[in-house]
C-alpha positions in Angstrom: 16.3 -16.2 -2.1 14.6 -12.4 -1.0 12.3 -12.0 -4.1 11.6 -8.2 -4.8 9.1 -7.2 -5.2 5.8 -9.4 -6.2 4.0 -6.6 -7.1 4.9 -6.8 -10.5 3.5 -10.4 -10.6 0.0 -9.2 -9.3 -0.3 -6.3 -11.2 1.1 -9.0 -14.7 -1.9 -11.2 -13.2 -5.0 -8.8 -13.7 -4.5 -8.2 -17.3 -2.9 -12.4 -18.3 -4.8 -13.9 -15.8 -3.4 -17.3 -17.4 -0.6 -16.4 -15.9 -0.8 -16.2 -12.5 -0.4 -20.5 -11.8 3.1 -20.5 -13.5 4.1 -16.8 -12.4 2.7 -17.9 -8.2 4.9 -21.2 -9.1 8.0 -19.9 -9.7 8.1 -17.5 -7.2 7.4 -20.3 -4.5 10.3 -22.3 -6.0 12.4 -18.9 -6.0 11.9 -17.7 -2.4 13.0 -21.0 -1.6 15.7 -21.6 -3.4 20.1 -20.7 -2.6 21.6 -20.3 -5.9 24.7 -19.0 -6.3 25.3 -18.7 -9.8 23.3 -19.5 -13.4 23.8 -23.1 -13.6 22.1 -24.2 -9.7 19.3 -21.4 -11.5 19.0 -24.1 -14.9 19.4 -26.9 -12.3 15.3 -26.4 -11.8 14.7 -24.2 -14.9 16.9 -25.6 -17.5 16.1 -22.8 -20.5 16.3 -19.5 -18.4 19.2 -17.5 -19.2 21.8 -14.8 -18.7 20.9 -11.6 -21.2 22.9 -8.9 -20.5 22.7 -8.1 -16.4 19.9 -9.8 -16.1 18.0 -13.4 -15.7 15.3 -14.5 -18.5 12.6 -17.1 -17.5 10.2 -18.2 -20.0 6.9 -18.8 -18.1 4.4 -21.2 -19.6 5.6 -22.5 -22.2 7.3 -19.6 -23.1 4.2 -17.4 -23.7 5.7 -15.2 -21.0 8.7 -13.9 -20.2 9.7 -12.6 -16.4 13.4 -10.9 -16.6 15.0 -10.5 -13.0 18.1 -9.4 -11.8 19.8 -12.1 -9.8 22.3 -10.8 -7.1 23.2 -13.8 -5.6 25.8 -13.0 -2.9 23.0 -11.1 -1.1 20.2 -14.0 -2.1 17.8 -11.5 -4.0 16.2 -11.5 -6.9 14.7 -8.5 -8.4 11.6 -8.6 -10.2 12.1 -6.0 -13.4 9.5 -7.2 -16.2 7.0 -9.6 -17.1 6.1 -9.8 -20.3 4.2 -11.4 -23.3 7.0 -12.5 -25.6 5.8 -10.3 -28.6 6.9 -7.3 -25.6 10.3 -8.9 -25.2 11.3 -9.4 -28.6 10.5 -5.8 -29.5 13.9 -5.7 -27.0 12.1 -2.3 -25.5 13.6 -3.6 -22.0 17.1 -3.6 -22.9 17.4 0.3 -22.6 17.3 0.0 -19.3 20.9 1.7 -18.2 21.1 -1.5 -16.0 21.7 -3.9 -19.4 
């Protein structure tokens, strides 16, 4: 899959250095993956879940949340948000017009 854009991961790591290893491990797996549906994703990430039009990954033992738009047909992953668990729980990210 093509992951767009790794820049959000780098920016998040600048503030939350403890998330970097887990985020880049996810990135390395995702860019080599050929996922066709959520069940394929859950073979590797069992706790990944669909929330609205997005897929949410728990990062670093659920301390962080990675929210992406997975477009299976074109094999692209658009990184939308990387949030702390507290930021995720506020649900402000759900105000995205594509949710």
